[in-house]
C-alpha positions, 0 to 999 in steps of 0.5 A: 483492487479495494480489501481490507485485513482486521486481525480479529474479523474475517477480511471481505473484500469490497466494489471497486471500480476502474473508471474509464473515461466512456466506460465502455467494456474494454478491447485489444482496440483500445491499446497496442494489442502486440504489447499487452493483450486485455480479457475483458470477458473472462474473469481473472481468479486468484490463491493469495497470501498478503501483511500489511504495515504500516511502521512509524519512525523517530529518527536519530542524531549520528551515530544513534539508531533510528527508532522503529515501531511496528504493528504486528499485523497478521499473514492473511490467506484470501481467495478473490476475483476480478471481471473488467474493472471490479476485483472482489476479495476476502481475506482472514489471518488464520491462526495458524499462520500467526503463531508470534505474540511475543509481539504484542496486539495490533488491532488496525483497518488497514484499507488499501486501495489501488485503482489501475484504469488506462490512463490512471493509477490510483491510491487510496487509504485509510490506515488505522492502527493500535498496538506496536512493538519495537525492537528492543535489539536494535535501539540498546534498549535493556529490558528482558525481552526482546521487544519494548511494546507499545500497547497504546501507541496508535495511528490514524492515516489518510493519503489519496494520489492520483498518478496519470500513465503516460505511455498507455498504448503500451504498459499496463498496471494491471497484468503484474498489479492485476493479473487481469492483462498480459504484457508481452513485451518490455515497455515503460512510461512516463507518471504525473500527479498528485499526492496529498495526507493527514496523520494523527499519531498518539499515544500515552507517554512520549514515543521516545523512552524515559530510560533514552533520555538526551538521547532523542531531540523528540523525547517528550513528543506523545503525538504529532498530527500532519498535513501535506499535500503535493506533485510527484512525476514517476516512472514505470517500467514492465522486463518482459522475457520470452512473453512470459516471465516478467519484472515491473517497477513503479518508483514516484516521488512528490515534493510535499509541502505541509503543517505539522503539530507536535505535541509533548505535556509542555504544550505543543509547537507547528511547523512549515516543512518541505519534504520529499515524499515515495510512492513504489511498485515490484512485481516478479512474476509469470504470466499466460492466458490462461495462469498466473503467478507473483509476487509484489509489494506496493508501497508508500514511504511519507517523511516529515519533520517537527519544530522538535528537531531536524531529524525526519519522522518518517511513516512506512506503509507497504501490502506485500502479496503472492498471488496465483491466479487464473482466468475462467469464462464465465458459464451461461450461468455466471453470465447470467447473474454478473450481469448486472455490473455489465449494464453498471460498467457499460451504461 
């Protein structure tokens, strides 16, 4: 599933395709239908709220709180639909949902793509943020305002991960994440895969405020470039009660190797690092042959260290959503209009 959410412009989701090995219409014969049902001829429509974030943390030593920067992203309201392996979503951050301006303004383009085929879970991300804030009370910053605002601070991050779903005959991510299928019995699966990330974090001045001089070893650092790649393993499980109610979770851990390049006014320095990254998915809700409702969180945690300090930097990427969905059978006129999708997917 792929959708773009921007603070100032209408969010237009793009058509994304989940590629299967045979690219044929899916039916109940390609999996154990006693565990989950597929609806390849129906359209899953949705009304949803969502909010994304890409946080950046400067780790503090013992008894020193972490310095956490957050973007002031919007709560978005939107509609969407899934047909077979194609999803289109449209969302916008309406003003009546976003009235808090004390945290500054964030300009952002956040592309988070989550593709789920029978055998693969693929995550693609592209985050471009400018404008962050930190909670003054949490850090002890002696400002009059509640928040320390950094309009100059930005993050650009590109990433991709691919995981093989080993028990695809009995477990499906689509039931919990896309609501286009219905998991009726509890099941889980081992996940095996790999990921890669490249990022750049920058500010006109140091990430650590001058008033915190001496409290953080990373003081003076105002730009970071990082590259990480490595294999990972995880597990996912969907607990289903009475066929309709479910709790689905997935957690994978990667051991990533890479290079961290820090910049300060005194020059730059590199560090080769090996550190863990985490990807997690949680969904709680109700599913049936027609209606579905859930709360969902999909996120990543990227940890890395620079040469300036043994303490971690941390980037947290997330997408929280509330979905109300309904499956409908398209009529003859609608079926004729979307015939081009069938022709493409059946090639």
